[in-house]
Structures are given as C-alpha cells and as structure tokens.
C-alpha positions as CSV (number, residue, x, y, z in Angstrom):
1,M,209.5,21.8,98.6
2,S,206.3,22.3,96.8
3,P,206.0,22.4,93.0
4,Q,205.1,26.0,92.9
5,H,208.6,26.7,94.2
6,G,210.3,24.7,91.4
7,A,211.2,21.5,93.1
8,P,210.6,18.6,90.7
9,L,207.5,16.5,91.4
10,L,208.8,13.0,91.4
11,L,207.1,10.3,89.4
12,P,206.6,7.0,91.2
13,A,208.5,5.1,88.5
14,A,212.1,4.1,89.2
15,M,214.0,7.3,89.5
16,P,217.8,7.6,89.0
17,A,218.0,10.3,91.7
18,S,215.8,12.0,94.3
19,V,215.2,15.7,94.7
20,S,217.7,15.7,97.6
21,A,220.3,14.0,95.5
22,L,219.8,16.6,92.8
23,S,220.1,19.3,95.4
24,R,223.4,17.8,96.6
25,L,224.7,17.8,93.0
26,L,223.9,21.5,92.6
27,R,225.5,22.3,95.9
28,S,228.7,20.5,94.9
29,A,229.7,23.1,92.4
30,S,232.0,26.0,93.2
31,V,231.5,27.7,89.9
32,V,228.2,27.4,88.0
33,G,227.3,28.7,84.6
34,V,223.6,29.3,84.0
35,S,222.1,29.5,80.5
36,G,218.7,29.0,78.9
37,S,215.8,30.3,76.9
38,R,215.3,34.0,76.5
39,S,211.5,33.4,76.4
40,A,211.4,30.8,79.1
41,A,208.1,29.0,79.8
42,P,207.0,29.0,83.4
43,G,208.3,25.4,83.9
44,C,211.8,26.4,82.9
45,V,211.7,29.4,85.1
46,R,210.5,27.4,88.1
47,A,213.2,24.7,87.5
48,I,216.1,27.2,87.2
49,T,214.8,29.2,90.2
50,W,214.8,26.1,92.3
51,A,218.2,25.1,91.0
52,V,219.9,28.4,91.7
53,R,218.5,28.4,95.2
54,Q,220.3,25.1,95.8
55,F,223.8,26.5,94.9
56,A,226.3,26.5,97.8
57,P,226.5,29.9,99.5
58,G,230.0,30.6,98.2
59,A,229.4,29.4,94.7
60,S,230.4,31.7,91.9
61,V,227.6,32.1,89.3
62,V,228.5,33.1,85.7
63,T,225.7,34.1,83.2
64,G,224.9,36.3,80.3
65,C,223.0,39.5,79.9
66,M,219.8,38.3,78.2
67,S,216.2,38.1,79.4
68,G,214.7,34.8,80.5
69,I,216.9,32.3,82.2
70,D,219.9,34.7,82.3
71,Q,217.7,37.2,84.1
72,V,216.5,34.6,86.6
73,A,220.1,33.8,87.5
74,R,221.0,37.5,87.8
75,Q,218.0,38.2,90.1
76,L,218.6,35.2,92.4
77,A,222.4,35.5,92.5
78,P,223.1,39.3,92.7
79,S,226.8,38.7,92.9
80,A,226.9,36.7,89.7
81,L,229.5,37.5,87.1
82,V,227.5,38.8,84.1
83,L,229.2,38.9,80.7
84,H,227.5,41.5,78.5
85,A,227.2,41.0,74.7
86,A,228.1,44.7,74.1
87,S,231.6,43.9,75.4
88,F,232.1,41.5,72.5
89,G,231.9,43.7,69.5
90,R,229.1,44.4,67.1
91,G,226.6,42.4,65.1
92,R,224.9,39.1,65.9
93,G,228.2,37.3,66.4
94,R,228.7,39.2,69.7
95,F,226.2,36.9,71.3
96,A,228.1,33.8,70.3
97,R,231.3,35.4,71.5
98,R,229.8,36.3,74.8
99,S,228.3,32.8,75.3
100,T,231.6,31.3,74.4
101,A,233.3,33.5,77.0
102,V,230.8,32.4,79.7
103,V,231.3,28.7,78.9
104,R,235.1,29.0,78.8
105,R,235.1,30.9,82.1
106,V,233.2,28.1,83.8
107,A,235.3,25.4,82.1
108,A,238.5,27.0,83.3
109,S,237.3,26.4,86.9
110,G,238.1,22.7,86.7
111,P,236.2,19.6,87.9
112,S,234.0,21.4,90.4
113,A,232.5,23.5,87.7
114,L,228.9,22.9,86.6
115,W,226.8,24.0,83.6
116,V,223.0,24.4,84.4
117,S,220.8,25.0,81.4
118,A,217.1,25.2,80.5
119,P,216.9,25.6,76.7
120,G,213.2,25.1,76.7
121,R,213.0,23.4,73.3
122,A,214.4,20.5,71.4
123,C,218.0,20.5,70.3
124,P,218.5,21.7,66.7
125,A,219.3,19.0,64.2
126,G,223.0,18.6,63.4
127,L,224.3,20.3,66.6
128,V,226.7,18.0,68.6
129,P,229.0,18.7,71.6
130,S,232.4,20.0,70.6
131,A,235.4,21.8,72.2
132,S,235.3,24.1,69.1
133,S,233.1,27.2,69.6
134,S,232.9,27.7,65.8
135,A,231.4,24.2,65.5
136,C,228.9,24.8,68.3
137,F,227.9,28.4,67.2
138,A,227.4,27.6,63.5
139,G,224.0,29.0,62.9
140,F,221.9,26.3,64.5
141,G,219.4,28.8,66.0
142,S,219.8,28.1,69.7
143,G,222.4,29.8,71.8
144,S,221.4,27.8,74.8
145,W,222.0,24.4,73.1
146,A,225.2,25.7,71.5
147,S,226.5,26.8,74.9
148,L,225.6,23.4,76.3
149,A,227.3,21.7,73.4
150,L,230.5,23.7,74.0
151,A,230.4,23.1,77.8
152,L,230.1,19.3,77.2
153,G,232.8,19.5,74.6
154,L,235.1,21.1,77.1
155,G,234.3,18.4,79.7
156,V,232.1,20.5,82.0
157,R,229.6,18.6,84.1
158,A,226.1,19.6,83.1
159,L,222.5,19.5,84.3
160,V,219.8,20.3,81.8
161,W,216.1,20.8,82.5
162,L,213.8,20.0,79.6
163,P,210.0,20.0,79.4
164,V,208.3,16.7,79.6
165,S,207.9,16.3,75.8
166,I,211.6,16.9,75.1
167,T,214.6,14.6,75.5
168,P,218.2,15.3,74.7
169,P,219.7,13.7,71.6
170,P,221.0,10.2,72.6
171,S,224.4,10.9,71.1
172,W,225.0,13.7,73.7
173,G,225.4,11.2,76.5
174,L,223.0,12.9,78.9
175,G,221.1,10.6,81.2
176,L,218.0,11.1,83.2
177,V,218.8,12.5,86.7
178,C,215.4,13.4,88.1
179,A,211.9,13.6,86.5
180,G,208.7,15.3,87.4
181,R,205.3,16.1,85.9
182,A,206.4,19.2,84.0
183,G,209.9,18.0,82.9
184,A,213.1,16.3,83.8
185,W,216.7,17.1,84.7
186,W,219.3,15.3,82.5
187,G,222.9,15.2,83.3
188,T,226.4,14.0,82.3
189,P,227.2,10.4,83.1
190,N,228.8,11.2,86.4
191,M,225.5,12.6,87.6
192,A,222.8,10.3,86.2
C-alpha cells in the first residue's frame, strides 16, 4: 500500500513489526474503539484511515461524535456505534462522560478489544494510565490522551499513532510497533 493511502513507510532500521504484522494486529480485534485529535493533521488522518480499513469485516467500531479522528472512523465504518456527548448531560463534563462511556464499552468486550488512537500531540504532563475516569479526565487538556489513559488503566490493548517528533511517556509502557517517515505506531507490550 502506498503512503498516500496511509500505510506506514518503513524505515530500514530494525523494526519491531512489519506493516503486515500491524495489519494482522488490527484485524485481530472484534471490538475497536477509535479516538483522536479533533483537529487532526493529515498524517494522523492517513494513519487512522489506513488502520480502520484493516479492521476485520465483522468488527464492531465504537467512537465519539466529534470532528477529526472520530469523524474519520464514522465515515469509514458506517455501522459504528457512535456515542453522542449530548446524551451525557450539559456542560463541558459531558465530553468526558461520553469518552468514558466509549472506553468502558470497548473494555467490557474483553481480551479481543482494541483501542486505536491518534492524539496528534504530546501527552499532557501529569497524566498517567488509571482505571479511574476521574483521574484520567482531570483537566489535563486532551480528551484523546485521557481516553487512552483510561483504556490502558482498564487493561485494553492499544495501538497509538504519533507524529515522528512525539513519543509516548516511558512510564505508560507503550513500545514501538511500526515506524514510518511521518510517525510511528506504539502499542501495549503484547503488541510491540
């Protein structure tokens, strides 16, 4: 697959996984949560577009109602379960409640669940994975990273695409899965 279609361009250095191995990881999930930046850069959009196209035909996709990466998931997976912030009350807290519901829905699916994210920026300082939604959504300024923190805290396998200049915090336990010129996929230990 060519880079304009979102497949990672592999670097010649020792790679933990190939594009085909990454594709197999994405196909292995029966339920996939998709989250990411509302103002996604083209690299994020290409990466998530490619990833969603790798999902198994019968996979259930769960996402939110926002622009950016949520919108990409909705467009490419028309049967996706979309949780709308308006269903979670009023005020800014409704977005955190919606995101928490998306993550918990995916986590409840068990070991075949997968969280796919493209936050598009560095993790906010002080945010760490936790099974507590109030700890994750505590005003750090990034719902994408907070959702990923909650997913990891709940034990969900995760794949995260980050632009080339960004790496996940070492304490999060995400290892390099596959790298390209524009960015890299990072994943939980059972994927790297």
